[in-house]
PDB file of the backbone (N, CA, C, O) and the ligand in Angstrom, with CONECT records:
HET     ZN  A 101       1
ATOM      1  N   MET A   1       7.561  12.589 -25.756  1.00  0.00           N
ATOM      2  CA  MET A   1       6.316  12.221 -25.083  1.00  0.00           C
ATOM      3  C   MET A   1       6.598  11.871 -23.625  1.00  0.00           C
ATOM      4  O   MET A   1       7.590  11.220 -23.296  1.00  0.00           O
ATOM      5  N   VAL A   2       5.721  12.311 -22.797  1.00  0.00           N
ATOM      6  CA  VAL A   2       5.856  11.995 -21.378  1.00  0.00           C
ATOM      7  C   VAL A   2       4.691  11.115 -20.966  1.00  0.00           C
ATOM      8  O   VAL A   2       3.524  11.488 -21.086  1.00  0.00           O
ATOM      9  N   ARG A   3       5.035   9.963 -20.487  1.00  0.00           N
ATOM     10  CA  ARG A   3       3.999   9.086 -19.965  1.00  0.00           C
ATOM     11  C   ARG A   3       3.722   9.447 -18.523  1.00  0.00           C
ATOM     12  O   ARG A   3       4.641   9.701 -17.745  1.00  0.00           O
ATOM     13  N   SER A   4       2.489   9.468 -18.186  1.00  0.00           N
ATOM     14  CA  SER A   4       2.151   9.695 -16.784  1.00  0.00           C
ATOM     15  C   SER A   4       2.047   8.341 -16.098  1.00  0.00           C
ATOM     16  O   SER A   4       1.053   7.626 -16.222  1.00  0.00           O
ATOM     17  N   ILE A   5       3.080   8.024 -15.390  1.00  0.00           N
ATOM     18  CA  ILE A   5       3.105   6.765 -14.655  1.00  0.00           C
ATOM     19  C   ILE A   5       2.862   7.070 -13.185  1.00  0.00           C
ATOM     20  O   ILE A   5       3.597   7.826 -12.549  1.00  0.00           O
ATOM     21  N   ARG A   6       1.831   6.469 -12.683  1.00  0.00           N
ATOM     22  CA  ARG A   6       1.502   6.713 -11.283  1.00  0.00           C
ATOM     23  C   ARG A   6       2.331   5.777 -10.411  1.00  0.00           C
ATOM     24  O   ARG A   6       2.326   4.558 -10.588  1.00  0.00           O
ATOM     25  N   VAL A   7       3.025   6.370  -9.488  1.00  0.00           N
ATOM     26  CA  VAL A   7       3.860   5.552  -8.613  1.00  0.00           C
ATOM     27  C   VAL A   7       3.580   5.924  -7.162  1.00  0.00           C
ATOM     28  O   VAL A   7       3.534   7.098  -6.797  1.00  0.00           O
ATOM     29  N   LYS A   8       3.398   4.915  -6.368  1.00  0.00           N
ATOM     30  CA  LYS A   8       3.339   5.115  -4.923  1.00  0.00           C
ATOM     31  C   LYS A   8       4.461   4.322  -4.294  1.00  0.00           C
ATOM     32  O   LYS A   8       4.945   3.335  -4.848  1.00  0.00           O
ATOM     33  N   HIS A   9       4.858   4.779  -3.127  1.00  0.00           N
ATOM     34  CA  HIS A   9       5.941   4.105  -2.431  1.00  0.00           C
ATOM     35  C   HIS A   9       5.444   3.479  -1.147  1.00  0.00           C
ATOM     36  O   HIS A   9       4.579   4.021  -0.459  1.00  0.00           O
ATOM     37  N   CYS A  10       5.997   2.353  -0.848  1.00  0.00           N
ATOM     38  CA  CYS A  10       5.671   1.668   0.387  1.00  0.00           C
ATOM     39  C   CYS A  10       6.148   2.495   1.580  1.00  0.00           C
ATOM     40  O   CYS A  10       7.260   3.021   1.573  1.00  0.00           O
ATOM     41  N   VAL A  11       5.303   2.603   2.596  1.00  0.00           N
ATOM     42  CA  VAL A  11       5.656   3.423   3.757  1.00  0.00           C
ATOM     43  C   VAL A  11       6.734   2.750   4.606  1.00  0.00           C
ATOM     44  O   VAL A  11       7.426   3.409   5.383  1.00  0.00           O
ATOM     45  N   ARG A  12       6.867   1.453   4.451  1.00  0.00           N
ATOM     46  CA  ARG A  12       7.827   0.708   5.270  1.00  0.00           C
ATOM     47  C   ARG A  12       9.214   0.681   4.633  1.00  0.00           C
ATOM     48  O   ARG A  12      10.209   1.031   5.269  1.00  0.00           O
ATOM     49  N   CYS A  13       9.267   0.259   3.366  1.00  0.00           N
ATOM     50  CA  CYS A  13      10.578   0.076   2.731  1.00  0.00           C
ATOM     51  C   CYS A  13      10.900   1.180   1.728  1.00  0.00           C
ATOM     52  O   CYS A  13      11.993   1.210   1.163  1.00  0.00           O
ATOM     53  N   SER A  14       9.954   2.083   1.508  1.00  0.00           N
ATOM     54  CA  SER A  14      10.157   3.235   0.619  1.00  0.00           C
ATOM     55  C   SER A  14      10.407   2.848  -0.829  1.00  0.00           C
ATOM     56  O   SER A  14      10.902   3.650  -1.622  1.00  0.00           O
ATOM     57  N   GLN A  15      10.060   1.617  -1.165  1.00  0.00           N
ATOM     58  CA  GLN A  15      10.233   1.184  -2.544  1.00  0.00           C
ATOM     59  C   GLN A  15       8.926   1.361  -3.312  1.00  0.00           C
ATOM     60  O   GLN A  15       7.843   1.151  -2.766  1.00  0.00           O
ATOM     61  N   PRO A  16       9.036   1.746  -4.577  1.00  0.00           N
ATOM     62  CA  PRO A  16       7.832   1.813  -5.402  1.00  0.00           C
ATOM     63  C   PRO A  16       7.366   0.405  -5.768  1.00  0.00           C
ATOM     64  O   PRO A  16       8.180  -0.503  -5.938  1.00  0.00           O
ATOM     65  N   ALA A  17       6.081   0.238  -5.884  1.00  0.00           N
ATOM     66  CA  ALA A  17       5.544  -1.067  -6.244  1.00  0.00           C
ATOM     67  C   ALA A  17       4.311  -0.884  -7.108  1.00  0.00           C
ATOM     68  O   ALA A  17       3.555   0.069  -6.919  1.00  0.00           O
ATOM     69  N   PRO A  18       4.103  -1.781  -8.048  1.00  0.00           N
ATOM     70  CA  PRO A  18       2.935  -1.661  -8.932  1.00  0.00           C
ATOM     71  C   PRO A  18       1.625  -1.963  -8.213  1.00  0.00           C
ATOM     72  O   PRO A  18       0.550  -1.545  -8.645  1.00  0.00           O
ATOM     73  N   THR A  19       1.735  -2.687  -7.123  1.00  0.00           N
ATOM     74  CA  THR A  19       0.547  -2.982  -6.323  1.00  0.00           C
ATOM     75  C   THR A  19       0.859  -2.715  -4.858  1.00  0.00           C
ATOM     76  O   THR A  19       1.866  -3.182  -4.326  1.00  0.00           O
ATOM     77  N   LEU A  20      -0.010  -1.966  -4.226  1.00  0.00           N
ATOM     78  CA  LEU A  20       0.179  -1.666  -2.810  1.00  0.00           C
ATOM     79  C   LEU A  20      -1.134  -1.876  -2.086  1.00  0.00           C
ATOM     80  O   LEU A  20      -2.209  -1.770  -2.676  1.00  0.00           O
ATOM     81  N   PHE A  21      -1.036  -2.171  -0.818  1.00  0.00           N
ATOM     82  CA  PHE A  21      -2.221  -2.348  -0.002  1.00  0.00           C
ATOM     83  C   PHE A  21      -2.425  -1.131   0.879  1.00  0.00           C
ATOM     84  O   PHE A  21      -1.504  -0.663   1.548  1.00  0.00           O
ATOM     85  N   ARG A  22      -3.649  -0.631   0.864  1.00  0.00           N
ATOM     86  CA  ARG A  22      -3.997   0.526   1.684  1.00  0.00           C
ATOM     87  C   ARG A  22      -4.424   0.006   3.049  1.00  0.00           C
ATOM     88  O   ARG A  22      -5.402  -0.730   3.171  1.00  0.00           O
ATOM     89  N   VAL A  23      -3.687   0.393   4.054  1.00  0.00           N
ATOM     90  CA  VAL A  23      -3.936  -0.154   5.386  1.00  0.00           C
ATOM     91  C   VAL A  23      -3.757   0.916   6.462  1.00  0.00           C
ATOM     92  O   VAL A  23      -3.124   1.951   6.252  1.00  0.00           O
ATOM     93  N   LYS A  24      -4.336   0.625   7.608  1.00  0.00           N
ATOM     94  CA  LYS A  24      -3.968   1.322   8.833  1.00  0.00           C
ATOM     95  C   LYS A  24      -3.339   0.286   9.735  1.00  0.00           C
ATOM     96  O   LYS A  24      -3.824  -0.843   9.808  1.00  0.00           O
ATOM     97  N   TYR A  25      -2.281   0.638  10.417  1.00  0.00           N
ATOM     98  CA  TYR A  25      -1.682  -0.352  11.306  1.00  0.00           C
ATOM     99  C   TYR A  25      -1.236   0.232  12.640  1.00  0.00           C
ATOM    100  O   TYR A  25      -0.557  -0.433  13.423  1.00  0.00           O
ATOM    101  N   GLU A  26      -1.619   1.470  12.889  1.00  0.00           N
ATOM    102  CA  GLU A  26      -1.349   2.057  14.200  1.00  0.00           C
ATOM    103  C   GLU A  26      -2.659   2.588  14.762  1.00  0.00           C
ATOM    104  O   GLU A  26      -3.561   2.969  14.016  1.00  0.00           O
ATOM    105  N   GLU A  27      -2.751   2.606  16.082  1.00  0.00           N
ATOM    106  CA  GLU A  27      -4.010   2.988  16.701  1.00  0.00           C
ATOM    107  C   GLU A  27      -4.485   4.360  16.238  1.00  0.00           C
ATOM    108  O   GLU A  27      -5.662   4.541  15.926  1.00  0.00           O
ATOM    109  N   ASP A  28      -3.581   5.315  16.194  1.00  0.00           N
ATOM    110  CA  ASP A  28      -3.947   6.663  15.789  1.00  0.00           C
ATOM    111  C   ASP A  28      -3.380   7.029  14.427  1.00  0.00           C
ATOM    112  O   ASP A  28      -3.354   8.199  14.044  1.00  0.00           O
ATOM    113  N   GLY A  29      -2.931   6.024  13.709  1.00  0.00           N
ATOM    114  CA  GLY A  29      -2.308   6.289  12.413  1.00  0.00           C
ATOM    115  C   GLY A  29      -3.346   6.491  11.322  1.00  0.00           C
ATOM    116  O   GLY A  29      -4.506   6.102  11.455  1.00  0.00           O
ATOM    117  N   GLY A  30      -2.902   7.099  10.260  1.00  0.00           N
ATOM    118  CA  GLY A  30      -3.779   7.288   9.112  1.00  0.00           C
ATOM    119  C   GLY A  30      -3.576   6.168   8.103  1.00  0.00           C
ATOM    120  O   GLY A  30      -2.865   5.194   8.348  1.00  0.00           O
ATOM    121  N   TRP A  31      -4.217   6.342   6.979  1.00  0.00           N
ATOM    122  CA  TRP A  31      -4.060   5.355   5.918  1.00  0.00           C
ATOM    123  C   TRP A  31      -2.690   5.471   5.286  1.00  0.00           C
ATOM    124  O   TRP A  31      -2.229   6.568   4.970  1.00  0.00           O
ATOM    125  N   VAL A  32      -2.050   4.346   5.107  1.00  0.00           N
ATOM    126  CA  VAL A  32      -0.757   4.311   4.443  1.00  0.00           C
ATOM    127  C   VAL A  32      -0.771   3.179   3.424  1.00  0.00           C
ATOM    128  O   VAL A  32      -1.661   2.329   3.424  1.00  0.00           O
ATOM    129  N   PHE A  33       0.230   3.190   2.563  1.00  0.00           N
ATOM    130  CA  PHE A  33       0.353   2.142   1.568  1.00  0.00           C
ATOM    131  C   PHE A  33       1.579   1.292   1.851  1.00  0.00           C
ATOM    132  O   PHE A  33       2.665   1.812   2.107  1.00  0.00           O
ATOM    133  N   VAL A  34       1.397  -0.001   1.803  1.00  0.00           N
ATOM    134  CA  VAL A  34       2.517  -0.920   1.984  1.00  0.00           C
ATOM    135  C   VAL A  34       2.548  -1.907   0.820  1.00  0.00           C
ATOM    136  O   VAL A  34       1.515  -2.257   0.249  1.00  0.00           O
ATOM    137  N   CYS A  35       3.740  -2.337   0.493  1.00  0.00           N
ATOM    138  CA  CYS A  35       3.907  -3.278  -0.610  1.00  0.00           C
ATOM    139  C   CYS A  35       3.586  -4.697  -0.120  1.00  0.00           C
ATOM    140  O   CYS A  35       3.527  -4.944   1.085  1.00  0.00           O
ATOM    141  N   PRO A  36       3.382  -5.616  -1.054  1.00  0.00           N
ATOM    142  CA  PRO A  36       3.062  -6.999  -0.659  1.00  0.00           C
ATOM    143  C   PRO A  36       4.145  -7.635   0.197  1.00  0.00           C
ATOM    144  O   PRO A  36       3.862  -8.536   0.987  1.00  0.00           O
ATOM    145  N   HIS A  37       5.375  -7.178   0.051  1.00  0.00           N
ATOM    146  CA  HIS A  37       6.467  -7.733   0.844  1.00  0.00           C
ATOM    147  C   HIS A  37       6.342  -7.341   2.320  1.00  0.00           C
ATOM    148  O   HIS A  37       6.569  -8.161   3.209  1.00  0.00           O
ATOM    149  N   CYS A  38       5.985  -6.092   2.565  1.00  0.00           N
ATOM    150  CA  CYS A  38       5.909  -5.600   3.937  1.00  0.00           C
ATOM    151  C   CYS A  38       4.556  -5.871   4.579  1.00  0.00           C
ATOM    152  O   CYS A  38       4.418  -5.795   5.800  1.00  0.00           O
ATOM    153  N   TRP A  39       3.587  -6.178   3.781  1.00  0.00           N
ATOM    154  CA  TRP A  39       2.233  -6.332   4.285  1.00  0.00           C
ATOM    155  C   TRP A  39       2.120  -7.338   5.432  1.00  0.00           C
ATOM    156  O   TRP A  39       1.510  -7.027   6.455  1.00  0.00           O
ATOM    157  N   PRO A  40       2.697  -8.542   5.285  1.00  0.00           N
ATOM    158  CA  PRO A  40       2.586  -9.500   6.404  1.00  0.00           C
ATOM    159  C   PRO A  40       3.211  -8.979   7.691  1.00  0.00           C
ATOM    160  O   PRO A  40       2.745  -9.297   8.785  1.00  0.00           O
ATOM    161  N   GLN A  41       4.259  -8.184   7.561  1.00  0.00           N
ATOM    162  CA  GLN A  41       4.964  -7.713   8.749  1.00  0.00           C
ATOM    163  C   GLN A  41       4.122  -6.744   9.571  1.00  0.00           C
ATOM    164  O   GLN A  41       4.213  -6.720  10.799  1.00  0.00           O
ATOM    165  N   ILE A  42       3.306  -5.949   8.891  1.00  0.00           N
ATOM    166  CA  ILE A  42       2.509  -4.969   9.635  1.00  0.00           C
ATOM    167  C   ILE A  42       1.116  -5.491   9.984  1.00  0.00           C
ATOM    168  O   ILE A  42       0.411  -4.901  10.803  1.00  0.00           O
ATOM    169  N   SER A  43       0.730  -6.587   9.365  1.00  0.00           N
ATOM    170  CA  SER A  43      -0.630  -7.082   9.594  1.00  0.00           C
ATOM    171  C   SER A  43      -0.689  -8.216  10.615  1.00  0.00           C
ATOM    172  O   SER A  43      -1.699  -8.393  11.297  1.00  0.00           O
ATOM    173  N   GLU A  44       0.389  -8.976  10.715  1.00  0.00           N
ATOM    174  CA  GLU A  44       0.357 -10.123  11.621  1.00  0.00           C
ATOM    175  C   GLU A  44       0.382  -9.682  13.075  1.00  0.00           C
ATOM    176  O   GLU A  44       1.168  -8.822  13.471  1.00  0.00           O
ATOM    177  N   ASN A  45      -0.487 -10.284  13.850  1.00  0.00           N
ATOM    178  CA  ASN A  45      -0.567 -10.014  15.288  1.00  0.00           C
ATOM    179  C   ASN A  45      -0.731  -8.531  15.589  1.00  0.00           C
ATOM    180  O   ASN A  45      -0.197  -8.021  16.574  1.00  0.00           O
ATOM    181  N   ASN A  46      -1.469  -7.855  14.736  1.00  0.00           N
ATOM    182  CA  ASN A  46      -1.652  -6.422  14.911  1.00  0.00           C
ATOM    183  C   ASN A  46      -3.143  -6.119  14.988  1.00  0.00           C
ATOM    184  O   ASN A  46      -3.853  -6.162  13.983  1.00  0.00           O
ATOM    185  N   SER A  47      -3.600  -5.816  16.188  1.00  0.00           N
ATOM    186  CA  SER A  47      -5.034  -5.589  16.370  1.00  0.00           C
ATOM    187  C   SER A  47      -5.463  -4.245  15.793  1.00  0.00           C
ATOM    188  O   SER A  47      -6.659  -3.985  15.663  1.00  0.00           O
ATOM    189  N   PHE A  48      -4.508  -3.392  15.447  1.00  0.00           N
ATOM    190  CA  PHE A  48      -4.844  -2.100  14.856  1.00  0.00           C
ATOM    191  C   PHE A  48      -4.890  -2.161  13.336  1.00  0.00           C
ATOM    192  O   PHE A  48      -5.227  -1.182  12.669  1.00  0.00           O
ATOM    193  N   TYR A  49      -4.553  -3.298  12.816  1.00  0.00           N
ATOM    194  CA  TYR A  49      -4.485  -3.434  11.368  1.00  0.00           C
ATOM    195  C   TYR A  49      -5.884  -3.391  10.739  1.00  0.00           C
ATOM    196  O   TYR A  49      -6.787  -4.121  11.147  1.00  0.00           O
ATOM    197  N   ILE A  50      -6.035  -2.528   9.747  1.00  0.00           N
ATOM    198  CA  ILE A  50      -7.286  -2.452   8.987  1.00  0.00           C
ATOM    199  C   ILE A  50      -6.928  -2.425   7.499  1.00  0.00           C
ATOM    200  O   ILE A  50      -6.071  -1.662   7.053  1.00  0.00           O
ATOM    201  N   TYR A  51      -7.601  -3.263   6.774  1.00  0.00           N
ATOM    202  CA  TYR A  51      -7.368  -3.316   5.338  1.00  0.00           C
ATOM    203  C   TYR A  51      -8.339  -2.387   4.629  1.00  0.00           C
ATOM    204  O   TYR A  51      -9.548  -2.446   4.853  1.00  0.00           O
ATOM    205  N   GLY A  52      -7.799  -1.529   3.773  1.00  0.00           N
ATOM    206  CA  GLY A  52      -8.657  -0.532   3.127  1.00  0.00           C
ATOM    207  C   GLY A  52      -8.716  -0.624   1.621  1.00  0.00           C
ATOM    208  O   GLY A  52      -9.280   0.251   0.964  1.00  0.00           O
ATOM    209  N   GLY A  53      -8.141  -1.673   1.071  1.00  0.00           N
ATOM    210  CA  GLY A  53      -8.230  -1.825  -0.376  1.00  0.00           C
ATOM    211  C   GLY A  53      -6.875  -2.031  -1.012  1.00  0.00           C
ATOM    212  O   GLY A  53      -5.833  -1.926  -0.364  1.00  0.00           O
ATOM    213  N   THR A  54      -6.916  -2.321  -2.273  1.00  0.00           N
ATOM    214  CA  THR A  54      -5.686  -2.547  -3.027  1.00  0.00           C
ATOM    215  C   THR A  54      -5.539  -1.465  -4.085  1.00  0.00           C
ATOM    216  O   THR A  54      -6.484  -1.138  -4.803  1.00  0.00           O
ATOM    217  N   TRP A  55      -4.349  -0.925  -4.163  1.00  0.00           N
ATOM    218  CA  TRP A  55      -4.061   0.101  -5.154  1.00  0.00           C
ATOM    219  C   TRP A  55      -3.172  -0.483  -6.236  1.00  0.00           C
ATOM    220  O   TRP A  55      -2.176  -1.148  -5.953  1.00  0.00           O
ATOM    221  N   LYS A  56      -3.549  -0.224  -7.477  1.00  0.00           N
ATOM    222  CA  LYS A  56      -2.716  -0.716  -8.583  1.00  0.00           C
ATOM    223  C   LYS A  56      -2.355   0.444  -9.502  1.00  0.00           C
ATOM    224  O   LYS A  56      -3.164   1.324  -9.795  1.00  0.00           O
ATOM    225  N   ALA A  57      -1.113   0.402  -9.936  1.00  0.00           N
ATOM    226  CA  ALA A  57      -0.613   1.469 -10.803  1.00  0.00           C
ATOM    227  C   ALA A  57      -1.347   1.482 -12.134  1.00  0.00           C
ATOM    228  O   ALA A  57      -1.644   2.540 -12.688  1.00  0.00           O
ATOM    229  N   GLU A  58      -1.627   0.316 -12.624  1.00  0.00           N
ATOM    230  CA  GLU A  58      -2.320   0.215 -13.909  1.00  0.00           C
ATOM    231  C   GLU A  58      -3.730  -0.292 -13.689  1.00  0.00           C
ATOM    232  O   GLU A  58      -3.960  -1.428 -13.273  1.00  0.00           O
ATOM    233  N   LYS A  59      -4.648   0.584 -13.982  1.00  0.00           N
ATOM    234  CA  LYS A  59      -6.045   0.168 -13.846  1.00  0.00           C
ATOM    235  C   LYS A  59      -6.525  -0.466 -15.143  1.00  0.00           C
ATOM    236  O   LYS A  59      -6.218  -0.017 -16.247  1.00  0.00           O
ATOM    237  N   LYS A  60      -7.264  -1.491 -14.961  1.00  0.00           N
ATOM    238  CA  LYS A  60      -7.847  -2.132 -16.134  1.00  0.00           C
ATOM    239  C   LYS A  60      -9.054  -1.335 -16.609  1.00  0.00           C
ATOM    240  O   LYS A  60      -9.864  -0.846 -15.822  1.00  0.00           O
ATOM    241  N   LYS A  61      -9.135  -1.229 -17.905  1.00  0.00           N
ATOM    242  CA  LYS A  61     -10.320  -0.583 -18.464  1.00  0.00           C
ATOM    243  C   LYS A  61     -11.425  -1.625 -18.624  1.00  0.00           C
ATOM    244  O   LYS A  61     -11.192  -2.769 -19.014  1.00  0.00           O
ATOM    245  N   ASN A  62     -12.597  -1.189 -18.316  1.00  0.00           N
ATOM    246  CA  ASN A  62     -13.716  -2.108 -18.482  1.00  0.00           C
ATOM    247  C   ASN A  62     -14.153  -2.149 -19.958  1.00  0.00           C
ATOM    248  O   ASN A  62     -15.088  -2.871 -20.305  1.00  0.00           O
TER     249      ASN A  62
HETATM  250 ZN    ZN A 101       7.545  -2.371   1.467  1.00  0.00          ZN2+
END
């Protein structure tokens, strides 16, 4: 059996994480995903920072 595990990698540290934040942090940059560890580093004192939501590997069923 093959489980389909959705994995995204942080754009900063290239590590996979179960929860990532969808953000923009460059003036002309696109949407990228960063892990909670790197998030403060790209968001602090960054006027280009835009928060676009939280991505989770495991979605809860309603
Ligand atoms: Zn990271």
